[in-house]
C-alpha positions as CSV (number, residue, x, y, z in Angstrom):
1,E,13.5,-0.3,-2.3
2,N,14.7,-3.3,-4.4
3,L,17.5,-4.8,-2.4
4,T,18.1,-7.5,-5.0
5,S,20.5,-7.6,-8.0
6,R,17.7,-8.2,-10.4
7,P,14.5,-6.3,-11.5
8,L,11.6,-7.0,-9.3
9,T,7.9,-6.8,-10.2
10,G,5.1,-7.1,-7.8
11,R,2.1,-5.5,-6.1
12,A,1.6,-3.9,-2.7
13,V,-1.3,-5.1,-0.7
14,P,-2.8,-2.8,2.0
15,S,-3.5,-3.6,5.6
16,Y,-5.5,-1.6,8.1
17,G,-5.2,-1.4,11.8
18,P,-7.6,-1.9,13.4
19,A,-9.1,-4.1,10.7
20,A,-12.5,-2.5,11.0
21,A,-10.9,0.8,9.8
22,A,-10.7,-0.6,6.3
23,A,-14.4,0.2,5.8
24,Y,-13.6,3.9,6.4
25,F,-10.7,4.3,3.9
26,K,-11.3,5.5,0.4
27,K,-8.2,5.3,-1.7
28,I,-8.3,7.8,-4.6
29,E,-4.8,7.2,-6.0
30,C,-2.6,4.4,-5.0
31,F,0.5,2.7,-6.2
32,C,-1.2,-0.5,-5.1
33,F,-3.7,-0.4,-7.9
34,R,-1.1,-1.9,-10.4
35,D,2.1,-3.9,-10.5
36,Q,5.3,-2.0,-9.9
37,T,8.7,-2.8,-11.4
38,L,11.8,-1.7,-9.6
39,A,15.3,-2.0,-11.1
40,P,18.1,-3.6,-9.1
41,G,18.9,-1.3,-6.2
42,E,16.1,1.2,-7.1
43,K,14.5,3.1,-4.3
44,R,11.3,5.0,-5.1
45,V,8.7,7.1,-3.3
46,L,5.2,5.9,-4.5
47,P,2.0,7.9,-4.3
48,V,-1.1,7.2,-2.2
49,L,-4.0,9.6,-1.8
50,F,-6.9,8.7,0.5
51,V,-9.7,10.1,2.6
52,L,-11.2,8.8,5.8
53,D,-15.0,8.7,6.0
54,R,-16.4,11.2,8.4
55,T,-18.4,8.5,10.0
56,L,-15.2,6.9,11.4
57,P,-16.1,6.1,15.0
58,A,-14.3,8.5,17.4
59,D,-13.5,5.6,19.7
60,M,-11.5,3.9,17.0
61,G,-8.5,6.2,18.0
62,V,-5.5,5.8,15.8
63,V,-5.8,4.1,12.4
64,T,-2.8,2.7,10.5
65,L,-2.4,2.0,6.8
66,S,0.5,-0.2,5.9
67,Y,1.6,-2.2,2.8
68,A,3.2,-5.6,2.2
69,F,4.9,-6.1,-1.2
70,F,4.4,-9.5,-3.0
71,P,6.4,-10.4,-6.1
72,S,4.2,-11.3,-9.1
73,P,4.4,-14.9,-10.3
74,E,5.8,-13.7,-13.6
75,G,8.4,-11.3,-12.2
């Protein structure tokens, strides 16, 4: 959601918890592959499709995929 009064362009960067889980994620489709532009006040649901490798260690327990959004230098 763009909470500003101006268009906002940037890219989402993924984070994995625990960090070692990153090696087991395969993103097939992700809004994070390219910059996104949101109009002032725009709220959008963005796609992500991923699989977890079957070799993910059972003792890893819960894995978390999250994103931080960083504005692009141009926008």
